C-alpha positions, 0 to 999 in steps of 0.5 A, spaced: 855 337 785 861 333 785 866 333 791 871 336 787 867 342 785 864 343 792 871 343 795 873 348 790 867 353 792 869 352 799 876 354 798 874 360 794 869 362 800 873 361 806 879 365 808 885 361 812 888 367 816 896 367 814 897 367 822 894 361 823 898 357 817 904 360 820 903 358 827 901 351 825 908 351 821 912 353 827 909 349 832 907 343 828 911 342 822 909 338 816 903 336 820 901 343 821 902 344 814 898 338 812 892 340 816 892 347 813 892 344 806 886 340 808 882 345 811 877 346 805 876 339 804 874 338 812 870 345 811 866 342 805 865 335 809 862 338 815 858 343 812 855 337 808 855 332 814 852 337 819 847 341 814 851 348 815 851 354 811 857 359 812 855 366 815 861 370 815 868 371 815 873 366 818 876 367 825 882 364 828 886 363 834 893 360 835 891 353 833 884 353 830 880 356 824 873 358 827 867 359 821 860 362 823 855 358 820 847 357 820 844 350 822 838 347 817 833 350 823 836 357 823 840 356 829 847 360 829 853 356 830 860 356 830 864 351 826 871 350 830 877 346 826 883 344 829 889 339 829 887 334 835 893 334 840 893 332 848 891 339 850 885 340 846 883 332 846 879 333 853 875 340 850 869 336 848 869 332 854 869 338 859 864 342 854 859 336 855 860 336 863 859 344 863 853 343 858 853 351 857 853 352 864 859 358 865 861 355 858 860 355 851 855 350 849 857 344 845 852 342 839 856 336 836 863 333 835 867 329 831 872 325 835 876 323 829 878 330 827 877 334 833 872 338 829 867 342 834 860 345 832 859 350 838 853 355 839 855 362 837 857 367 842 858 374 840 865 375 838 865 383 838 864 383 846 870 380 849 872 381 856 879 383 853 875 390 851 873 392 858 877 398 860 876 396 868 882 390 869 879 389 876 872 388 874 875 383 868 879 379 873 873 379 878 869 376 872 874 371 870 875 369 878 867 368 878 867 363 872 873 359 875 869 358 881 863 355 878 867 351 872 872 348 877 866 346 882 865 340 877 869 334 878 873 332 872 872 325 869 877 319 871 880 319 864 882 327 864 889 328 863 892 330 870 895 336 873 900 331 878 902 328 871 904 334 868 907 337 875 912 330 875 914 331 868 916 338 869 920 337 875 924 332 871 925 337 866 927 342 870 935 341 872 936 341 865 932 347 863 936 351 869 943 349 866 940 353 860 938 360 863 944 364 863 941 370 868 942 368 875 936 372 878 932 368 872 935 362 874 934 363 881 926 365 880 925 358 876 928 354 881 924 357 887 918 356 882 920 348 882 921 348 889 914 351 890 911 346 885 915 340 889 911 342 895 904 341 893 905 336 887 904 330 892 897 333 894 893 332 887 886 335 886 880 332 882 877 339 880 875 340 872 880 345 870 879 350 864 887 352 864 887 357 859 881 362 861 885 369 859 881 375 857 880 373 850 877 366 852 871 370 855 865 372 850 858 375 851 852 372 849 845 373 849 843 368 854 849 369 859 853 376 861 860 372 860 861 365 858 868 361 857 871 358 851 877 354 848 878 350 854 885 345 855 882 341 860 886 338 866 884 334 872 887 338 878 888 344 883 884 350 881 890 354 884 893 352 877 888 356 873 890 363 876 896 365 872 892 368 865 889 373 869 895 375 872 899 376 866 893 379 861 894 386 860 900 386 865 900 391 871 906 389 876 903 393 881 896 389 880 899 382 881 898 382 889 891 385 888 889 380 883 892 374 886 888 376 893 882 377 889 881 371 885 883 366 891 878 370 895 873 368 890 875 361 889 876 360 896 883 357 895 888 356 900 893 362 899 900 358 900 897 352 896 894 357 890 901 361 890 905 354 889 901 352 883 901 359 880 908 359 880 908 352 877 905 356 871 911 360 871 915 354 871 911 351 865 912 357 861 919 357 862 920 350 860 917 351 854 921 357 853 928 354 854 926 348 850 924 353 844 930 357 845 926 363 847 928 368 853 923 368 859 918 374 858 920 379 863 913 380 865 912 373 867 919 373 871 916 379 875 909 376 876 913 370 880 917 375 884 911 379 886 908 372 888 914 370 892 915 377 896 
């Protein structure tokens, strides 16, 4: 079979979700559109290279196409294709360090394209499907406590560098926030980060452990997926579980429960958690979006 024929067959079989194409165009422009256009050829290449066959419909997140596949030995796996960037560059490094202990297992990796071959988890059993949000928060906290017990490697991107860059961008961003209360909230978050930014930590952080990034598997009740790893303080990990399925009255309970499970100093954890509001606010301001009210309310309740 010729290369052209193989790519044509793959193009006719795989479904590239419209929302993935739209997200790539929005966030990555021409590079994102080129990535989407390249996917049939990339898929064909890795099906050949890693001796895989497709085993179901396409799945996707905001930035990646995930295809269920089967390896030559019959092992069920997932092929993840993504545009390499500074956030996902550390993903294979972190997954190798965790080695399936609390997180999805990495089976193979192509550094040139950022393509990953992962063990297949059960996408129909997601933590977001649990009705009891307190139980879900407890599961996230226990996963985080385990994952952050690992030290980050020396070359991992560092939270203290990110914090320094955020603080440099804050004055300009504050000028663009019209609402006085929102501006005061963001300024207070920056002040809190400034207090702890000089005390870096070396823990391996997932950064994005929200309810949809926790899946069930046959070998474990729950496993983390899709890390955007950092080296830093575990207090920076709490934000997603505070705003997932947001309940304003639950913010304090969730924060206390997670800091208890992770054994964190509350004031330090509060400062780093407010740093996530600062990070999100900076992105919103720079993209011309208003700051979400649930995020501002979360910060207010943490400061109360």
